[in-house]
C-alpha positions as CSV (number, residue, x, y, z in Angstrom):
1,M,156.1,111.6,85.7
2,M,155.3,113.5,82.4
3,R,152.8,112.2,79.7
4,H,153.8,113.2,75.7
5,G,152.6,116.1,74.3
6,K,149.5,115.9,71.6
7,S,150.4,114.2,68.7
8,S,149.6,114.4,65.1
9,W,147.2,112.3,63.3
10,E,148.0,113.6,60.2
11,L,150.6,111.4,58.6
12,N,150.1,107.3,57.7
13,V,152.5,106.4,60.5
14,S,152.8,103.1,62.8
15,D,151.5,104.9,66.7
16,A,155.7,104.2,67.6
17,D,156.1,107.1,65.2
18,R,153.4,109.6,65.6
19,P,154.9,112.6,65.7
20,L,153.9,116.1,68.2
21,N,151.5,118.5,66.6
22,A,151.8,122.2,67.1
23,R,150.1,122.1,70.2
24,G,151.8,119.2,71.6
25,I,155.5,121.0,70.9
26,A,154.4,124.5,72.4
27,D,152.8,122.7,75.7
28,A,156.2,120.7,76.0
29,H,157.9,123.8,75.8
30,Q,155.8,126.0,78.2
31,M,155.6,122.7,81.0
32,G,159.1,122.3,80.9
33,A,159.7,125.9,81.5
34,F,157.1,125.9,84.4
35,L,159.3,122.6,85.6
36,A,162.0,124.3,85.0
37,S,160.8,127.3,87.5
38,K,160.7,124.2,90.1
39,K,164.3,123.9,90.4
40,L,164.0,120.2,90.2
41,A,167.4,118.3,90.8
42,V,166.7,116.0,88.0
43,D,169.3,113.2,88.3
44,A,168.1,111.1,85.3
45,A,165.5,111.2,82.9
46,Y,164.1,108.1,80.7
47,S,161.5,107.8,78.1
48,S,159.5,105.5,75.6
49,P,161.4,105.7,72.7
50,A,157.6,106.4,71.1
51,V,158.5,109.7,68.8
52,R,155.9,111.5,70.3
53,A,157.6,111.0,73.9
54,S,160.9,111.2,72.9
55,H,160.5,114.7,71.5
56,T,158.6,115.8,74.3
57,A,161.2,114.6,76.6
58,L,163.8,116.3,74.5
59,I,162.3,119.5,74.4
60,V,161.5,119.2,78.4
61,I,165.5,118.3,79.0
62,K,166.6,121.6,76.9
63,E,164.0,123.7,78.9
64,L,165.3,122.0,82.2
65,E,168.7,122.7,80.8
66,L,170.0,119.6,81.6
67,S,173.0,117.7,80.0
68,L,171.8,115.2,77.0
69,H,173.4,112.4,78.6
70,K,171.0,111.9,81.4
71,L,168.1,110.9,79.0
72,S,168.1,107.6,78.2
73,F,165.4,105.4,76.5
74,S,163.4,102.1,77.5
75,K,160.6,100.1,75.9
76,M,159.4,98.9,79.4
77,L,157.7,102.7,79.3
78,Y,155.9,102.2,76.0
79,D,153.3,100.9,77.9
80,F,149.9,101.8,78.0
81,S,148.1,100.2,81.7
82,G,151.2,101.3,84.0
83,E,152.1,97.9,84.9
84,E,155.6,98.2,83.1
85,V,156.4,101.7,83.9
86,L,155.6,100.9,87.6
87,E,158.3,98.1,87.1
88,F,160.9,100.0,85.4
89,V,160.6,102.9,88.2
90,R,160.7,100.1,91.3
91,C,164.0,98.6,89.5
92,L,166.2,101.8,89.1
93,P,169.3,102.6,91.1
94,D,168.8,104.0,94.6
95,E,171.4,106.4,94.5
96,Q,168.8,108.4,91.7
97,N,166.8,110.5,93.6
98,V,164.5,112.7,91.5
99,I,163.7,111.0,88.0
100,M,161.5,112.4,85.0
101,T,159.5,109.6,83.4
102,F,158.0,110.3,79.7
103,G,155.3,108.2,78.7
104,H,151.7,107.5,77.4
105,N,148.2,107.5,78.7
106,H,146.1,105.0,80.0
107,A,149.8,104.4,82.1
108,C,150.1,108.1,83.4
109,T,146.6,107.9,84.7
110,A,146.7,104.2,85.7
111,L,149.9,105.5,88.2
112,A,148.3,108.4,89.4
113,N,145.3,107.1,90.5
114,S,146.9,103.7,92.2
115,I,150.1,105.6,93.6
116,G,149.4,109.2,93.6
117,G,146.0,110.4,95.3
118,F,144.8,111.1,91.8
119,S,141.0,110.6,91.3
120,G,140.7,112.2,87.7
121,D,139.6,110.3,84.5
122,N,142.4,111.5,82.4
123,I,146.2,113.1,82.9
124,P,145.9,115.6,79.7
125,T,148.4,115.7,76.8
126,S,152.0,117.5,78.4
127,G,150.1,116.9,81.8
128,A,153.7,116.2,85.0
129,V,152.7,114.8,88.3
130,I,155.4,115.1,90.6
131,F,155.2,112.2,93.0
132,S,156.8,112.1,96.7
133,F,157.7,108.6,97.9
134,D,158.6,108.3,101.4
135,V,161.6,105.0,101.0
136,S,165.1,104.8,100.6
137,L,164.9,102.0,97.6
138,W,162.8,102.5,94.7
139,S,161.7,98.7,95.0
140,S,159.8,99.6,98.0
141,I,157.9,102.0,96.5
142,K,154.1,101.6,97.2
143,T,152.3,104.9,97.6
144,G,153.1,108.3,97.6
145,T,152.0,111.8,97.5
146,A,151.7,113.7,94.0
147,A,151.1,117.2,92.7
148,F,149.1,117.3,89.1
149,F,150.5,120.2,86.7
150,F,148.4,120.4,83.2
151,P,149.1,123.0,80.5
152,K,145.4,124.9,80.7
153,M,146.1,125.2,84.7
154,L,149.4,127.4,83.7
155,I,147.7,129.8,81.2
Protein backbone atom coordinates (compact mmCIF):
# COMPACT_ATOMS: atom_id res chain seq x y z
CA MET A 1 0.00 0.00 0.00
CA MET A 2 1.38 3.38 -0.95
CA ARG A 3 0.15 6.83 -0.10
CA HIS A 4 0.21 9.27 -3.00
CA GLY A 5 3.04 11.76 -3.32
CA LYS A 6 2.92 15.32 -2.01
CA SER A 7 0.25 17.24 -3.87
CA SER A 8 0.10 20.79 -5.11
CA TRP A 9 -2.38 23.30 -3.74
CA GLU A 10 -1.49 25.96 -6.32
CA LEU A 11 -4.37 25.26 -8.70
CA ASN A 12 -8.01 25.96 -7.95
CA VAL A 13 -9.24 22.42 -8.67
CA SER A 14 -11.36 19.83 -6.91
CA ASP A 15 -9.76 17.47 -4.41
CA ALA A 16 -9.81 14.62 -6.93
CA ASP A 17 -8.04 16.77 -9.53
CA ARG A 18 -5.13 17.99 -7.38
CA PRO A 19 -1.82 17.12 -9.07
CA LEU A 20 1.51 16.17 -7.54
CA ASN A 21 3.99 18.93 -6.82
CA ALA A 22 7.71 18.66 -7.69
CA ARG A 23 8.57 16.99 -4.38
CA GLY A 24 5.72 14.51 -4.84
CA ILE A 25 7.06 13.53 -8.24
CA ALA A 26 10.63 13.18 -6.93
CA ASP A 27 9.53 11.16 -3.88
CA ALA A 28 7.42 8.83 -6.04
CA HIS A 29 10.44 8.14 -8.27
CA GLN A 30 12.63 7.57 -5.20
CA MET A 31 10.17 5.17 -3.57
CA GLY A 32 9.53 3.40 -6.86
CA ALA A 33 13.26 2.80 -7.33
CA PHE A 34 13.53 1.60 -3.73
CA LEU A 35 10.60 -0.80 -4.17
CA ALA A 36 12.13 -2.04 -7.43
CA SER A 37 15.26 -2.96 -5.45
CA LYS A 38 13.05 -5.21 -3.28
CA LYS A 39 12.29 -7.35 -6.38
CA LEU A 40 8.60 -7.63 -5.57
CA ALA A 41 6.73 -9.91 -7.97
CA VAL A 42 3.66 -7.68 -8.31
CA ASP A 43 0.66 -9.43 -9.87
CA ALA A 44 -1.53 -6.32 -10.09
CA ALA A 45 -1.64 -2.68 -9.03
CA TYR A 46 -4.72 -0.65 -8.18
CA SER A 47 -5.03 3.09 -7.74
CA SER A 48 -7.50 5.66 -6.64
CA PRO A 49 -8.62 7.61 -9.72
CA ALA A 50 -7.61 10.89 -8.05
CA VAL A 51 -4.91 12.63 -10.12
CA ARG A 52 -2.28 12.67 -7.36
CA ALA A 53 -2.73 8.95 -6.62
CA SER A 54 -2.88 7.85 -10.25
CA HIS A 55 0.21 9.92 -11.12
CA THR A 56 2.07 8.34 -8.19
CA ALA A 57 0.98 4.90 -9.41
CA LEU A 58 2.18 5.58 -12.95
CA ILE A 59 5.58 6.74 -11.72
CA VAL A 60 6.04 3.73 -9.42
CA ILE A 61 4.82 1.27 -12.06
CA LYS A 62 7.43 2.70 -14.46
CA GLU A 63 10.18 2.38 -11.82
CA LEU A 64 9.12 -1.23 -11.17
CA GLU A 65 9.16 -1.89 -14.93
CA LEU A 66 5.64 -3.34 -14.74
CA SER A 67 3.31 -3.42 -17.70
CA LEU A 68 0.62 -0.74 -17.57
CA HIS A 69 -1.83 -3.59 -18.17
CA LYS A 70 -1.30 -4.54 -14.53
CA LEU A 71 -2.68 -1.18 -13.35
CA SER A 72 -6.39 -0.63 -12.73
CA PHE A 73 -8.34 2.16 -11.07
CA SER A 74 -11.09 1.91 -8.49
CA LYS A 75 -13.23 4.56 -6.82
CA MET A 76 -13.14 2.39 -3.68
CA LEU A 77 -9.52 3.47 -3.23
CA TYR A 78 -10.56 7.13 -3.14
CA ASP A 79 -11.28 6.47 0.52
CA PHE A 80 -10.12 8.36 3.58
CA SER A 81 -11.25 6.01 6.37
CA GLY A 82 -9.72 2.73 5.22
CA GLU A 83 -13.00 0.82 5.33
CA GLU A 84 -13.56 0.82 1.56
CA VAL A 85 -9.90 0.06 0.86
CA LEU A 86 -10.02 -2.98 3.14
CA GLU A 87 -13.27 -4.14 1.53
CA PHE A 88 -11.68 -3.69 -1.90
CA VAL A 89 -8.65 -5.80 -0.91
CA ARG A 90 -10.85 -8.49 0.65
CA CYS A 91 -12.63 -8.85 -2.72
CA LEU A 92 -9.48 -9.27 -4.84
CA PRO A 93 -9.05 -12.41 -6.95
CA ASP A 94 -7.30 -15.03 -4.83
CA GLU A 95 -4.91 -15.95 -7.66
CA GLN A 96 -3.25 -12.56 -7.16
CA ASN A 97 -0.62 -13.00 -4.45
CA VAL A 98 1.19 -9.65 -4.48
CA ILE A 99 -0.76 -6.48 -5.16
CA MET A 100 -0.09 -2.78 -4.79
CA THR A 101 -2.61 -0.12 -3.93
CA PHE A 102 -2.18 3.63 -4.28
CA GLY A 103 -4.42 5.78 -2.14
CA HIS A 104 -4.89 8.44 0.46
CA ASN A 105 -4.55 9.29 4.10
CA HIS A 106 -6.22 8.75 6.64
CA ALA A 107 -7.01 5.39 5.01
CA CYS A 108 -3.32 4.44 4.80
CA THR A 109 -2.62 5.28 8.42
CA ALA A 110 -5.83 3.65 9.67
CA LEU A 111 -5.05 0.37 7.89
CA ALA A 112 -1.39 0.43 8.92
CA ASN A 113 -2.54 0.85 12.53
CA SER A 114 -5.43 -1.61 12.50
CA ILE A 115 -3.99 -4.51 10.50
CA GLY A 116 -0.25 -3.84 10.25
CA GLY A 117 0.90 -3.00 13.75
CA PHE A 118 1.88 0.61 12.95
CA SER A 119 1.76 2.83 16.02
CA GLY A 120 2.40 6.17 14.37
CA ASP A 121 0.07 9.07 13.73
CA ASN A 122 0.71 9.38 10.03
CA ILE A 123 1.93 7.49 6.97
CA PRO A 124 3.70 10.33 5.13
CA THR A 125 3.19 11.17 1.48
CA SER A 126 4.88 8.60 -0.78
CA GLY A 127 5.09 6.28 2.21
CA ALA A 128 4.87 2.56 1.45
CA VAL A 129 3.56 -0.16 3.72
CA ILE A 130 4.36 -3.74 2.75
CA PHE A 131 1.87 -6.04 4.45
CA SER A 132 2.29 -9.79 4.82
CA PHE A 133 -0.74 -11.93 5.58
CA ASP A 134 -0.71 -15.61 6.52
CA VAL A 135 -3.92 -16.40 4.63
CA SER A 136 -4.74 -18.05 1.31
CA LEU A 137 -7.85 -15.95 0.63
CA TRP A 138 -7.94 -12.15 0.49
CA SER A 139 -11.36 -12.31 2.15
CA SER A 140 -9.71 -13.84 5.26
CA ILE A 141 -7.51 -10.85 6.03
CA LYS A 142 -7.76 -9.74 9.64
CA THR A 143 -4.27 -8.71 10.74
CA GLY A 144 -0.78 -9.22 9.46
CA THR A 145 2.73 -7.95 9.74
CA ALA A 146 4.03 -4.90 7.96
CA ALA A 147 7.22 -3.13 7.02
CA PHE A 148 7.16 0.64 6.64
CA PHE A 149 9.24 2.69 4.21
CA PHE A 150 9.16 6.46 3.98
CA PRO A 151 11.10 8.80 1.67
CA LYS A 152 12.99 10.44 4.55
CA MET A 153 14.22 7.00 5.65
CA LEU A 154 15.93 6.49 2.29
CA ILE A 155 18.11 9.60 2.36
